[in-house]
C-alpha positions as CSV (number, residue, x, y, z in Angstrom):
1,M,-21.9,0.5,11.0
2,A,-20.1,1.0,7.7
3,D,-19.9,4.8,8.3
4,S,-18.3,4.3,11.7
5,L,-15.7,1.8,10.3
6,T,-14.9,4.3,7.5
7,F,-14.5,7.1,10.0
8,T,-12.4,4.9,12.3
9,S,-10.1,4.0,9.3
10,L,-9.7,7.6,8.3
11,Q,-8.9,8.6,11.9
12,R,-6.2,5.9,12.1
13,F,-4.8,7.0,8.8
14,L,-4.7,10.7,9.7
15,R,-3.2,10.1,13.2
16,S,-0.5,7.7,12.1
17,E,3.1,9.1,12.1
18,Y,3.9,6.7,9.2
19,Y,1.3,8.2,6.9
20,A,1.9,11.8,8.1
21,L,5.6,11.6,7.3
22,N,5.0,10.0,3.9
23,T,2.3,12.6,3.1
24,C,4.7,15.4,4.0
25,L,7.5,13.8,1.8
26,I,4.9,13.5,-1.1
27,G,3.9,17.2,-0.5
28,T,7.5,18.3,-1.2
29,Y,7.0,17.2,-4.7
30,Y,5.2,20.4,-5.3
31,L,8.5,22.3,-4.7
32,F,10.4,19.9,-7.0
33,R,7.7,20.4,-9.6
34,R,7.8,24.3,-9.4
35,A,11.6,24.1,-10.1
36,H,11.2,21.9,-13.2
37,V,7.9,23.0,-14.9
38,G,8.6,24.1,-18.4
39,S,11.9,22.3,-18.7
40,I,12.9,19.7,-21.3
41,V,13.6,16.3,-19.8
42,E,16.1,14.2,-21.7
43,L,15.6,10.5,-21.2
44,K,19.0,8.9,-21.6
45,T,20.2,5.3,-22.0
46,P,23.7,4.2,-21.1
47,V,26.2,3.5,-23.8
48,D,29.1,2.6,-21.4
49,L,28.3,2.6,-17.7
50,W,32.0,2.4,-16.7
51,K,32.9,5.5,-18.6
52,G,29.7,7.3,-17.7
53,E,28.7,7.7,-21.4
54,F,25.0,8.1,-22.2
55,T,23.0,8.8,-25.3
56,T,19.8,10.7,-25.4
57,L,17.0,8.4,-26.1
58,H,14.1,10.8,-26.1
59,S,13.3,14.4,-25.1
60,A,10.0,15.3,-23.5
61,E,8.5,18.4,-21.9
62,F,8.1,18.0,-18.1
63,R,4.4,18.4,-18.0
64,G,3.8,15.9,-20.8
65,L,6.1,13.4,-19.1
66,E,4.4,14.0,-15.8
67,A,1.0,13.5,-17.3
68,Q,1.9,10.2,-18.8
69,V,3.4,8.8,-15.7
70,A,0.5,10.1,-13.6
71,A,-2.1,8.7,-15.9
72,T,-0.5,5.2,-15.8
73,L,-0.1,5.2,-12.1
74,V,-3.6,6.6,-11.4
75,V,-5.3,4.0,-13.5
76,T,-3.4,1.2,-11.8
77,A,-4.0,2.7,-8.3
78,I,-7.8,2.9,-9.0
79,F,-7.9,-0.8,-10.0
80,R,-5.7,-1.9,-7.1
81,S,-7.7,0.2,-4.4
82,Y,-11.0,-1.1,-5.9
83,R,-9.9,-4.6,-5.3
84,S,-8.7,-3.8,-1.7
85,T,-10.6,-5.5,1.1
86,S,-10.8,-2.4,3.4
87,L,-10.5,1.4,3.4
88,D,-7.1,1.0,5.2
89,A,-5.8,-1.1,2.3
90,S,-7.2,1.3,-0.2
91,L,-5.4,4.4,1.5
92,A,-2.2,2.4,1.7
93,T,-2.4,1.5,-2.0
94,I,-3.0,5.1,-3.0
95,L,-0.1,6.2,-0.7
96,G,2.1,3.6,-2.3
97,F,1.4,4.7,-5.8
98,S,1.9,8.4,-4.8
99,Q,5.3,7.5,-3.5
100,L,6.1,5.6,-6.7
101,F,5.0,8.6,-8.8
102,V,7.3,11.0,-6.9
103,I,10.3,8.6,-7.1
104,I,9.8,7.9,-10.8
105,M,9.4,11.7,-11.7
106,S,12.3,12.8,-9.6
107,C,14.6,10.0,-11.0
108,L,13.7,10.9,-14.6
109,V,14.3,14.6,-14.2
110,D,17.2,14.7,-11.7
111,G,18.8,11.5,-10.6
112,A,20.3,12.9,-7.4
113,A,16.9,14.2,-6.3
114,G,15.4,10.7,-7.1
115,L,17.9,9.0,-4.9
116,H,17.2,11.5,-2.1
117,Y,13.5,10.8,-2.3
118,L,14.1,7.1,-2.4
119,A,16.3,7.3,0.6
120,A,13.8,9.4,2.5
121,F,10.9,7.0,1.8
122,A,13.1,4.1,2.7
123,L,14.0,5.7,6.0
124,V,10.4,6.3,6.9
125,F,9.6,2.7,6.0
126,L,12.4,1.3,8.2
127,L,12.2,3.6,11.2
128,V,8.4,4.3,11.6
129,N,6.0,1.4,12.1
130,E,3.1,1.3,9.6
131,P,-0.2,1.1,11.6
132,T,-2.0,-2.2,11.7
133,Y,-5.6,-2.9,12.5
134,T,-5.9,-4.0,16.2
135,G,-9.7,-4.3,16.4
136,P,-11.7,-7.2,17.6
137,S,-11.0,-10.6,16.0
138,K,-13.8,-12.8,14.6
139,V,-11.7,-15.9,15.4
140,D,-12.1,-17.6,18.8
141,T,-9.6,-20.1,20.1
142,L,-11.4,-23.3,20.7
143,T,-10.9,-25.0,24.1
144,P,-13.1,-27.5,25.8
145,Q,-14.5,-24.7,28.0
146,T,-15.2,-22.3,25.1
147,F,-16.8,-25.0,23.0
148,Q,-19.0,-25.9,25.9
149,E,-20.1,-22.3,26.5
150,A,-20.7,-21.5,22.7
151,C,-22.0,-24.6,21.1
152,T,-23.4,-27.2,23.6
153,S,-24.9,-25.1,26.3
154,S,-28.6,-25.1,26.7
155,A,-28.7,-21.2,26.0
156,A,-27.0,-21.8,22.6
157,A,-29.3,-24.7,21.8
158,A,-32.4,-22.7,22.8
159,S,-31.3,-19.6,20.6
160,G,-30.7,-21.8,17.5
161,V,-27.1,-21.0,17.3
162,A,-25.1,-23.1,14.9
163,C,-21.3,-23.6,15.4
164,V,-18.9,-24.0,12.7
165,V,-15.5,-25.4,13.7
166,Y,-12.6,-24.9,11.3
167,L,-9.6,-27.0,12.1
168,H,-6.5,-25.5,10.4
169,A,-3.2,-27.4,9.9
170,P,-1.0,-25.1,7.8
171,W,1.5,-27.9,7.2
172,H,-1.2,-30.3,5.7
173,A,-1.1,-30.8,1.9
174,R,-4.7,-29.9,1.4
175,Q,-4.3,-26.6,3.4
176,V,-1.3,-25.7,1.2
177,A,-3.3,-26.4,-1.9
178,L,-6.2,-24.3,-0.6
179,R,-3.8,-21.4,0.2
180,L,-2.3,-21.5,-3.2
181,R,-5.8,-21.3,-4.9
182,S,-7.2,-18.7,-2.6
183,P,-7.6,-15.2,-4.2
184,L,-6.7,-13.6,-0.8
């Protein structure tokens, strides 16, 4: 069962326009990287923004800077995807951190390229819907008829089925307190 869910999640990820476009945009980082490998990146801090004056804060070689940013984001992405509730959430987390890596590196090296990447990722986010899980729900709406069929019928009593009814009132103070304490 877990293998079929994993395969279904992977298929949904691979067939999605949203993930395909984002993966293509992330793939263009290879071309950006080829153009800047071996260069020295000057990290600047503004002295006077209105006059456009900056001072060099630190200089670093592109590969070293890339390794530092990648290491930080990879460690964070691993922890976040480990805590994810599903494979879909893990893949979305990894994609998000990959986008963040491309935006950070391109902004540090070339501000104009960073803004282009940021605009491209924003356009994909705004124009293409991210896929959502539309599988079967484990929640049934309780009506007198469904309650009769599921819980009080002779077939349910004979099979030893126990019914748990959860009444949810999102406006009630206890529900709000539970929601605030819930780790989900």
